[in-house]
C-alpha positions in Angstrom: -3.6 21.0 -1.9 -1.7 22.2 1.1 2.0 21.1 1.2 3.2 18.9 4.0 5.5 20.4 6.7 9.2 19.6 6.9 8.8 17.2 9.8 7.0 14.8 7.6 10.1 14.2 5.5 12.4 13.5 8.5 13.6 9.9 8.7 11.5 7.4 10.6 12.0 3.6 10.6 9.1 1.2 10.0 9.8 -2.0 11.9 9.2 -5.1 9.9 9.4 -8.9 10.5 12.6 -10.9 10.6 14.6 -8.0 12.0 14.2 -5.8 9.0 13.0 -2.1 8.7 12.2 0.4 6.1 13.4 4.0 6.3 10.7 6.5 5.3 10.7 10.2 5.1 13.6 11.7 3.1 12.7 9.7 0.0 9.5 8.1 -1.3 9.4 4.3 -1.4 7.9 2.2 -4.0 5.7 -0.9 -3.3 5.3 -3.0 -6.5 2.0 -4.8 -7.0 2.4 -8.6 -7.8 -1.0 -10.0 -8.3 -1.0 -13.8 -8.3 -4.6 -13.9 -9.6 -6.6 -14.6 -12.6 -9.0 -11.6 -12.2 -7.3 -8.5 -10.9 -8.6 -5.4 -12.6 -5.5 -4.4 -14.8 -3.3 -7.4 -14.7 -5.4 -10.4 -13.9 -3.8 -13.6 -15.1 -0.5 -11.9 -16.1 1.5 -13.4 -13.2 -0.9 -16.2 -12.2 1.8 -18.8 -11.9 4.7 -18.8 -9.4 7.4 -18.5 -12.1 5.9 -15.5 -13.8 5.1 -13.7 -10.5 8.7 -14.2 -9.2 10.2 -13.1 -12.4 8.1 -9.9 -12.3 8.9 -9.3 -8.7 12.6 -9.5 -9.4 12.2 -7.1 -12.4 10.3 -4.7 -10.1 13.2 -4.7 -7.6 15.7 -4.0 -10.4 13.5 -1.1 -11.4 13.5 0.4 -8.0 10.9 -1.2 -5.8 11.7 -1.4 -2.1 8.7 -3.6 -1.3 7.0 -6.4 -3.3 3.2 -6.6 -2.4 2.0 -10.2 -3.1 -1.7 -10.7 -3.4 -3.8 -13.8 -4.1 -7.3 -12.3 -4.3 -8.7 -9.5 -6.5 -10.1 -6.6 -4.6 -11.9 -5.0 -7.5 -15.6 -4.4 -6.9 -17.6 -7.6 -7.6 -14.7 -9.9 -7.6 -15.3 -13.4 -6.4 -14.2 -14.3 -2.8 -11.3 -16.6 -2.6 -11.0 -19.2 0.2 -7.9 -18.7 2.5 -6.5 -22.1 1.4 -6.6 -21.2 -2.3 -5.1 -17.8 -1.5 -2.3 -19.4 0.4 -1.6 -21.9 -2.5 -1.2 -18.9 -4.8 0.9 -16.6 -2.6 3.1 -18.8 -0.4 5.3 -20.3 -3.1 5.9 -16.8 -4.5 6.8 -15.4 -1.2 9.2 -18.3 -0.4 10.9 -18.0 -3.7 11.3 -14.2 -3.6 12.5 -14.3 0.0 15.3 -16.6 -1.2 16.2 -14.4 -4.2 16.0 -10.9 -3.1 16.7 -8.6 -0.2 13.6 -6.5 -1.0 10.9 -6.3 1.7 7.9 -8.6 1.0 4.3 -7.6 1.8 1.3 -9.9 1.9 -1.9 -8.3 0.6 -4.6 -10.2 2.6 -7.3 -9.7 5.2 -7.2 -13.3 6.2 -5.4 -13.9 9.6 -4.1 -17.4 8.8 -2.8 -16.3 5.4 -1.0 -13.4 7.1 0.6 -15.8 9.7 1.7 -18.3 7.1 3.0 -15.5 4.8 5.2 -14.0 7.5 6.5 -17.5 8.3 7.4 -18.0 4.6 9.3 -14.7 4.6 7.0 -11.8 4.4 7.8 -8.6 6.3 4.6 -6.6 6.1 0.9 -7.3 6.3 -1.2 -5.2 4.0 -4.9 -5.4 5.0 -7.5 -3.7 2.9 -10.1 -4.1 5.5 -8.2 -2.3 8.2 -8.7 -5.1 10.6 -12.5 -5.3 10.1 -12.8 -8.5 8.1 -10.9 -10.8 10.5 -10.0 -8.8 13.6 -7.6 -11.5 14.8 -5.3 -10.4 12.0 -4.2 -7.6 14.3 -2.9 -9.9 17.0 -1.4 -12.3 14.5 0.6 -9.5 12.9 1.7 -8.1 16.3 3.0 -11.6 17.4 4.8 -12.0 14.1 6.7 -8.8 14.4 5.5 -7.7 10.9 4.6 -4.1 10.0 0.8 -3.6 9.4 -0.6 -1.4 6.7 -4.1 -0.4 7.7 -6.4 0.7 4.9 -9.5 2.9 5.1 -12.5 1.5 3.3 -15.9 3.1 2.6 -17.4 -0.4 1.8 -19.3 -0.4 5.1 -22.7 0.6 6.4 -21.5 3.3 8.8 -19.6 5.5 6.5 -19.9 9.3 6.9 -20.9 11.4 3.9 -17.9 13.8 4.1 -14.9 11.9 2.8 -12.3 13.4 5.1 -14.6 13.1 8.2 -15.1 9.5 7.2 -11.3 8.9 7.0 -10.9 10.0 10.7 -14.0 8.2 11.8 -12.8 4.9 10.5 -9.0 5.2 10.9 -9.1 6.4 14.6 -11.2 3.5 15.6 -9.2 1.0 13.5 -5.9 2.3 14.9 -7.3 1.9 18.5 -8.0 -1.7 17.8 -4.6 -2.2 16.2 -2.8 -0.7 19.2 -4.9 -2.6 21.6 -3.9 -5.8 19.8 -0.2 -5.0 20.4 0.9 -3.1 17.3 3.2 -0.3 18.1 3.2 2.9 16.2 6.6 2.2 14.6 5.0 -0.8 12.8 1.9 0.9 11.6 1.1 2.5 8.2 -2.2 4.0 7.1 -3.7 4.0 3.7 -6.6 6.3 2.7 -7.9 3.6 0.4 -8.4 5.4 -2.8 -11.1 3.8 -4.8 -12.5 1.5 -2.1 -16.2 2.5 -2.0 -15.3 6.1 -3.0 -16.5 8.0 -6.1 -14.3 10.4 -8.1 -15.3 13.4 -6.0 -14.5 11.5 -2.8 -11.1 10.5 -4.2 -10.3 14.0 -5.4 -11.2 15.5 -2.0 -8.9 13.1 -0.2 -6.1 13.8 -2.6 -6.7 17.6 -2.1 -6.7 17.4 1.7 -4.2 14.4 2.2 -2.0 16.5 4.5 -4.7 16.4 7.2 -4.1 12.8 7.8 -0.6 13.6 9.1 -2.2 14.6 12.3 -2.6 10.8 12.9 1.2 10.7 13.2 1.8 7.7 10.9 3.4 7.3 7.5 0.9 7.1 4.5 0.7 4.4 1.9 -0.8 5.7 -1.4 -2.6 3.4 -3.8 -3.8 5.4 -6.8 -2.2 3.1 -9.4 -4.4 2.6 -12.5 -7.5 3.3 -10.5 -10.7 4.3 -12.4 -10.8 7.8 -11.0 -7.2 8.5 -12.1 -8.0 7.3 -15.5 -11.1 9.5 -15.6 -9.2 12.6 -14.6 -6.7 12.1 -17.3 -8.9 10.7 -20.0 -6.8 7.6 -19.9 -8.2 4.4 -21.6 -5.4 1.9 -21.4 -2.8 0.8 -19.0 0.0 2.9 -20.4 -2.1 6.1 -20.2 -3.1 5.1 -16.7 0.5 4.8 -15.8 1.3 8.3 -16.9 -1.7 9.6 -14.9 -0.7 7.6 -11.9 2.8 9.0 -12.0 1.3 12.5 -11.9 -0.6 11.6 -8.7 2.5 10.0 -7.3 4.5 13.3 -7.6 1.7 15.4 -6.2 0.9 13.1 -3.3 4.6 12.8 -2.4 4.8 16.6 -2.1 1.8 16.3 0.2 3.8 13.9 2.4 2.9 10.4 1.0 5.6 7.9 2.1 5.0 4.6 0.3 3.5 4.3 -3.2 1.9 1.1 -4.3 2.2 0.8 -8.1 2.0 -1.4 -11.1 4.7 0.5 -13.2 7.7 0.9 -11.0 9.9 2.7 -13.5 7.4 5.5 -14.3 6.7 6.1 -10.7 10.3 6.0 -9.7 10.9 8.9 -12.1 7.9 10.8 -10.6 9.3 10.3 -7.1 12.8 11.5 -8.2 11.2 14.8 -9.4 9.2 15.2 -6.3 12.1 14.4 -3.9 14.3 16.8 -5.7 11.8 19.6 -5.0 11.5 18.5 -1.4 15.3 18.4 -1.0 15.5 21.9 -2.4 12.7 23.1 -0.2 13.8 21.6 3.1 17.5 20.8 2.7 19.3 17.9 4.3 16.9 15.6 6.2 19.1 12.7 6.9 
């Protein structure tokens, strides 16, 4: 793994809805996963009702999360599709309650344009789209109009994927970013996610981790989502969530040193400790970056 250059760790501000922003660069930021679903791969049903999801979100903020990512549909392979209306019934009450009770930024994890629109109206600041704008392209204009930030994820779950994993990153992301910009999303509201685990095998994921720094040529902050993924567990020989959390924390530290900016995680406390160690090394290496 080639280390990121000093410029990656300089401050940049991610513009978000409702006049908010998130400072990225000098320190890694944590995005806590709040799945309001019965079937997510590691915590399905755990926060299925509004009260449980809100309580977990508030605990995550207390543990160090800067962003709460609220999702109403499992994205694990083979998961059943959820109609937008049902997704909205799951997530909107959680977003409204959290917006009233915390100053943390709120992200809506959806590829449905109407869910994104309603979520921002309910108090969300960021739209996190695992399809990178390909499932419902109108989500791009909806997000631009709302003023929200947009996290654009790479996915290999598509017929035109390229066999080389890094070449495929650029093939997809450059096209998707072009569409996002054409819809009115400015670069200071864009984040890219290499999409660990989405249509990728263990070798693909490891190649992307090894060469993550190449994605900095796109000029945008990187969102990292390795938390409890099968390939992380396989690398570490982890067979339960606690072991997967330890393995995830290791990838968080490594990918922070490679320039990752936001880390989407299940266990906030473990990954906060990993980021603290990585950020201490970055500070020692590059000095004051404020």
